[in-house]
C-alpha positions as CSV (number, residue, x, y, z in Angstrom):
1,M,10.3,8.0,41.3
2,R,6.7,9.2,41.5
3,K,6.0,6.6,44.2
4,A,9.2,7.5,46.0
5,L,8.5,11.2,46.0
6,P,6.4,11.3,49.3
7,Q,9.3,9.6,51.1
8,I,11.9,12.0,49.6
9,L,9.7,15.0,50.6
10,F,9.3,13.5,54.1
11,V,13.0,13.3,54.6
12,V,13.6,16.8,53.3
13,A,10.8,18.1,55.6
14,A,12.3,16.3,58.6
15,V,15.8,17.8,57.9
16,V,14.3,21.3,57.5
17,A,12.2,21.0,60.7
18,A,15.3,19.8,62.6
19,A,17.4,22.7,61.2
20,V,14.8,25.2,62.1
21,G,14.2,23.7,65.6
22,F,18.0,23.8,66.5
23,R,19.1,26.8,64.4
24,D,20.1,28.7,67.5
25,R,21.7,25.7,69.3
26,I,23.9,24.2,66.6
27,P,27.0,25.0,68.5
28,E,25.7,23.0,71.5
29,V,24.9,20.1,69.1
30,L,28.5,20.2,67.7
31,A,29.9,20.4,71.3
32,G,28.0,17.2,72.0
33,F,29.8,15.5,69.2
34,E,33.2,16.6,70.6
35,R,32.4,15.4,74.1
36,I,31.3,12.0,72.8
37,G,34.4,11.5,70.6
38,W,35.1,9.1,67.8
39,T,36.3,6.3,70.1
40,R,32.8,6.0,71.7
41,A,31.3,6.3,68.2
42,A,33.4,3.3,67.1
43,V,32.2,1.3,70.1
44,A,28.6,2.2,69.4
45,T,29.1,1.1,65.8
46,A,30.4,-2.3,66.9
47,L,27.4,-2.7,69.3
48,A,25.0,-1.8,66.5
49,A,26.6,-4.5,64.4
50,L,26.1,-7.0,67.1
51,G,22.5,-6.1,67.3
52,L,22.1,-6.5,63.6
53,L,23.8,-9.9,63.7
54,A,21.2,-11.0,66.4
55,T,18.3,-9.9,64.1
56,S,19.8,-12.0,61.3
57,R,19.5,-15.0,63.6
58,M,15.9,-14.0,64.3
59,W,15.2,-13.9,60.6
60,L,16.8,-17.4,60.3
61,A,14.5,-18.7,63.1
62,G,11.6,-17.5,61.0
63,L,12.9,-19.3,57.9
64,V,13.4,-22.5,59.9
65,S,9.7,-22.3,61.0
66,F,8.8,-22.5,57.3
67,G,10.9,-25.7,56.9
68,H,13.9,-24.1,55.3
69,R,17.4,-23.9,56.8
70,L,20.5,-22.0,55.9
71,G,24.0,-22.0,57.4
72,G,25.1,-19.0,59.3
73,A,27.2,-17.5,56.5
74,D,24.5,-18.1,53.9
75,T,22.0,-16.4,56.1
76,C,24.2,-13.3,56.4
77,R,24.7,-13.3,52.6
78,V,21.0,-13.2,52.1
79,F,20.1,-10.9,55.0
80,F,22.6,-8.1,55.1
81,P,23.1,-7.1,51.5
82,A,19.3,-6.9,51.2
83,Q,19.0,-4.8,54.4
84,V,20.7,-1.8,52.9
85,G,17.7,-1.5,50.5
86,K,15.8,0.1,53.4
87,Y,17.8,3.3,52.8
88,L,16.3,3.7,49.3
89,P,13.1,5.6,48.8
90,G,10.3,3.0,48.2
91,L,9.3,0.2,50.5
92,V,10.0,-2.8,48.4
93,W,13.7,-2.9,47.9
94,P,14.8,-5.0,50.9
95,Y,12.1,-7.6,50.1
96,L,13.0,-7.7,46.4
97,A,16.6,-8.3,47.3
98,Q,15.8,-10.9,49.9
99,I,13.7,-12.8,47.4
100,R,16.5,-12.7,44.8
101,F,19.2,-13.7,47.3
102,A,17.1,-16.4,49.0
103,A,16.1,-17.9,45.6
104,R,19.8,-18.9,45.2
105,H,19.2,-21.3,48.1
106,D,15.9,-22.7,46.7
107,V,13.7,-20.7,49.0
108,P,10.4,-19.8,47.3
109,A,9.4,-16.1,47.0
110,A,6.2,-16.6,49.1
111,V,8.2,-18.1,51.9
112,T,10.7,-15.2,51.9
113,L,7.8,-12.7,52.0
114,G,6.3,-14.6,54.9
115,V,9.6,-14.6,56.8
116,G,9.9,-10.9,56.2
117,A,6.4,-10.2,57.4
118,R,7.1,-12.2,60.6
119,F,10.4,-10.4,61.0
120,L,8.7,-7.0,61.0
121,A,5.8,-8.1,63.2
122,V,8.2,-9.5,65.9
123,H,10.3,-6.3,65.7
124,L,7.2,-4.2,66.1
125,V,5.6,-6.0,69.0
126,S,8.9,-6.6,70.9
127,G,9.9,-3.0,70.4
128,V,6.7,-1.8,72.0
129,V,7.0,-4.2,74.9
130,V,10.7,-3.2,75.6
131,G,10.0,0.5,75.3
132,A,6.9,0.4,77.5
133,A,8.6,-1.7,80.1
134,L,11.9,0.2,80.3
135,L,11.2,3.9,79.7
136,P,9.4,4.5,83.0
137,W,12.4,3.2,85.0
138,Y,14.3,6.4,84.9
139,E,13.1,9.0,87.4
140,G,14.3,11.9,85.3
141,L,11.6,11.3,82.8
142,S,8.3,13.2,83.5
143,E,5.5,11.2,85.1
144,H,3.3,12.0,82.2
145,F,5.8,10.6,79.7
146,S,6.2,7.4,81.8
147,L,2.5,6.8,82.0
148,L,2.1,7.2,78.3
149,A,4.8,4.6,77.8
150,L,3.0,2.1,79.9
151,L,-0.3,2.4,78.0
152,P,0.6,0.1,75.1
153,L,2.3,-2.5,77.3
154,V,-0.8,-4.7,77.9
155,P,-2.0,-4.8,74.3
156,A,1.5,-5.4,73.1
157,L,1.9,-8.4,75.4
158,A,-1.4,-9.7,74.1
159,L,0.0,-9.4,70.5
160,L,2.8,-11.9,71.5
161,H,0.2,-14.7,71.5
162,P,1.1,-17.0,68.5
163,K,-2.5,-16.8,67.1
164,V,-2.7,-13.0,67.4
165,L,0.8,-12.6,65.9
166,A,0.0,-14.9,63.1
167,K,-3.1,-12.8,62.2
168,L,-0.9,-9.7,62.4
169,V,1.6,-11.2,59.9
170,A,-1.3,-12.3,57.6
171,A,-2.8,-8.8,57.7
172,M,0.5,-7.1,56.5
173,P,0.3,-5.9,52.9
174,A,2.3,-7.9,50.4
175,K,2.8,-5.8,47.4
176,L,5.1,-8.4,45.8
177,G,2.7,-11.2,46.0
178,A,0.9,-13.3,48.6
179,P,3.2,-14.3,51.5
180,E,3.2,-17.8,52.9
181,R,1.3,-18.0,56.2
182,A,3.8,-18.0,59.1
183,P,3.3,-21.0,61.3
184,M,3.3,-19.3,64.8
185,T,3.8,-21.5,67.9
186,W,4.9,-20.6,71.4
187,A,8.3,-22.2,70.6
188,G,8.7,-20.1,67.4
189,V,7.7,-16.9,69.2
190,G,10.0,-17.7,72.0
191,S,12.9,-18.4,69.6
192,A,12.3,-15.1,67.8
193,L,12.1,-13.1,71.1
194,A,15.2,-14.9,72.4
195,W,17.2,-13.3,69.6
196,M,15.5,-9.9,69.9
197,A,16.6,-9.6,73.6
198,P,20.3,-9.3,72.7
199,A,19.4,-7.2,69.7
200,W,17.5,-4.5,71.7
201,T,20.2,-4.7,74.4
202,A,23.0,-4.1,71.9
203,Y,21.1,-1.2,70.2
204,G,20.3,0.4,73.6
205,L,23.9,0.0,74.8
206,A,25.1,1.7,71.6
207,A,23.0,4.7,72.6
208,F,24.2,4.4,76.2
209,V,27.8,4.6,75.2
210,L,27.1,7.9,73.4
211,V,24.9,9.3,76.2
212,T,27.3,8.6,79.1
213,P,29.6,11.6,78.7
214,L,26.7,13.9,78.3
215,T,24.5,13.0,81.3
216,P,25.1,14.6,84.7
217,T,23.5,11.7,86.7
218,D,25.2,8.9,88.5
219,D,22.3,6.5,88.0
220,M,24.0,4.7,85.1
221,L,21.7,1.7,85.3
222,G,18.6,3.9,85.0
223,V,20.2,5.7,82.0
224,A,21.1,2.4,80.3
225,L,17.6,1.0,80.7
226,T,16.2,4.3,79.4
227,C,18.5,4.1,76.4
228,V,17.3,0.6,75.5
229,G,13.7,1.6,75.9
230,A,14.1,4.8,74.0
231,F,15.8,3.2,71.0
232,A,13.1,0.5,70.9
233,V,10.3,3.1,70.8
234,S,12.2,5.2,68.2
235,W,12.7,2.1,66.0
236,V,9.0,1.3,66.2
237,A,8.2,4.9,65.3
238,G,10.5,4.7,62.3
239,L,8.7,1.5,61.2
240,V,5.2,2.9,61.7
241,V,6.0,6.1,59.8
242,V,6.2,4.4,56.4
243,L,7.2,7.6,54.6
244,A,10.5,7.5,56.5
245,P,13.1,5.2,54.6
246,A,14.9,3.3,57.3
247,G,13.0,5.4,59.8
248,L,15.1,8.4,58.9
249,G,13.8,11.5,60.6
250,A,11.0,9.8,62.5
251,R,13.4,7.7,64.6
252,E,15.6,10.7,65.4
253,A,12.6,12.8,66.4
254,V,11.4,10.2,68.9
255,L,14.9,9.5,70.2
256,V,15.5,13.2,70.9
257,A,12.2,13.5,72.7
258,A,13.0,10.4,74.9
259,L,16.6,11.4,75.7
260,A,16.1,15.1,76.1
261,P,15.0,14.8,79.8
262,L,18.3,13.0,80.5
263,V,20.8,15.2,78.6
264,G,18.9,18.2,77.2
265,G,17.7,18.8,73.7
266,P,20.9,19.7,71.9
267,S,22.9,16.8,73.4
268,A,20.0,14.4,72.6
269,A,20.2,15.6,69.0
270,S,23.9,14.9,69.0
271,V,23.3,11.4,70.2
272,A,20.5,10.7,67.7
273,L,22.5,12.0,64.7
274,L,25.7,10.1,65.7
275,L,23.7,6.9,66.4
276,R,22.2,7.1,63.0
277,L,25.7,7.3,61.5
278,C,26.8,4.4,63.6
279,H,23.9,2.2,62.5
280,T,24.4,3.2,58.8
281,V,28.1,2.3,59.0
282,A,27.3,-1.0,60.6
283,D,24.6,-1.8,58.0
284,V,26.9,-1.0,55.1
285,A,29.9,-2.8,56.6
286,L,27.9,-6.0,57.1
287,A,26.4,-5.7,53.7
288,V,29.8,-5.3,52.0
289,G,31.4,-8.0,54.2
290,F,28.7,-10.6,53.3
291,T,28.1,-9.6,49.6
292,P,28.2,-12.9,47.7
293,R,31.4,-13.5,45.7
294,G,32.6,-16.3,43.6
295,T,31.6,-18.6,40.8
296,N,28.5,-20.2,42.4
297,E,27.0,-16.8,43.4
298,N,27.7,-15.4,39.9
299,R,25.8,-18.2,38.3
300,G,22.9,-17.5,40.7
301,I,22.9,-13.9,39.5
302,Q,22.9,-14.8,35.9
303,G,20.1,-17.3,36.5
């Protein structure tokens, strides 16, 4: 609990800061919820689930590059129950769970750690690329914000080189032991990015579904592209701010900043909070749906 205390304090501080910042505009935030409606929230949840399913395939592609292969159902049984660990204070829970679940399929712990490191690296780099490429598309964003978004594009593209990406994975701290070095090739990077494309698209469209009734513009394509870029950047921020479990607080702050020029601050807060709920519901539903059951799995737990 001592190690988790900084994360707990960060979340509390983020909630307090948000409450102070919007204390006079809470009715507008609540009005945003009403305008969005629960039907759109359900659609956004389904889209978030599709994005999560795509990332599970990207995780599997990393596992295959280490010479291990799981079926689609077994991949989900390892990946999704472990993912809910990111909501707990402390950084190690998803990795501990992945190691435990993957061991049932004879995947060594070092390999599981290596796949997890590669998973994070590809998320990080692709998120920066998507955000930097798509955020400047919308003319409603300030020129200053658009230029700032373009700055990391070139270095992020350079990070996609297999050798550079492999060094990034190797440099990631492994508190649970030494991860196996990820064999990075252009084919492997391409396979990972191929799955991240539908993942970022689904995540962005989930935000777009919530934003649509709140934006006054008719440029729906520009809004959609902005939502994809905004979510990618907010996800990266949640990853980089290690004190935020599952990016809680950090992701919402960046998402509000990116969407405020489109819909205004209170409406952007409505979208950010509701989108967090949608992703959490999708995470939990997939984790429950793919929780291992039956005799074989129980033997694995006892072992």
